[in-house]
N, C-alpha and C positions, 0 to 999 in steps of 0.2 A: 529508462525503459524500452527503447527500440530498439538495441543489443539484444535483449532478452529477445525479444518478439521478432527480429532478424535467427538468432540464432534456432527457435523455436521453427521457422516458418524452413528452415532447414529439413527438418526431419516432417511437417508439418505446416501447412497452409492453412487448414482447415481448424487447426490446433492452438496455430499462433488467432488465429481469431476467435474465440472462444478464450482465449486466455484475457485475452485484452477487452470484450466486451464485459468478462466476469467483472476484472476490475473497475470498468467502468460504470457500469452498475453500481457496483458498493462506492463508488467516489459519490455517484450522485445521491446515493443513500445519504450517507457522510453529509454532501451539504445539505440535502433535508434536514436532520438530525443530527449535528457537528458528533456529539455525546452518545451514537446509539453502539460508539465500538467501545471496546476497554482501553483504560489508559496504558502507553506505551513503557513496558516494563523496562526497556531498553534505555527509558534516557534517563538520565538522573537528575533528581532533585526537580520530581514532574509533577507540576501540582496540577494537573490533570487536564491540562490545555493539550496537549502532546498523546495523541492518540492513535491507536496500530489496528489494523485487520490483515484477516490471510486470506489469498483469493489464487489458489490453483499453485501451493508450494512457494509466494513470491508474500514477502513480510513489507505492507503500505503502511508507513508511518508520517501520520498528516499532524499539523497544530493549526489549535483552533482560535482563530482571530477574529475580532466582534465582527466583521461583514463579510468576511471570506475562511477556507480554509487553503494552508498551505500544502503543498507536499512537499513532505520533507526528504521522504529515500526509498528505494523501491531495491528489495533487495532476498533474495532466493531463501531459505529456509535453512537449504544446507553448507549458509557459508557460516560463519564462524559469526557467533553474535558479536556485533561491536558498539557500544554504550555510546550515547553523545550528548 
């Protein structure tokens, strides 16, 4: 994520701060209710524990564990989708 924020901040520091704040807000929502966001369609054989959300054109994928959520990847939505 830091590479993306550096790239955005080259255009607008305020823009990078807004993107980071929005992603962190949604991650906080996911930590309070891990199943709030839909299952990740790019996960092969997803049992429902792999979830994702979009924030400012970034797709954030995470895995729900018993006591935590793990952020798996953050990709710009214009990148070619990759299953995992």
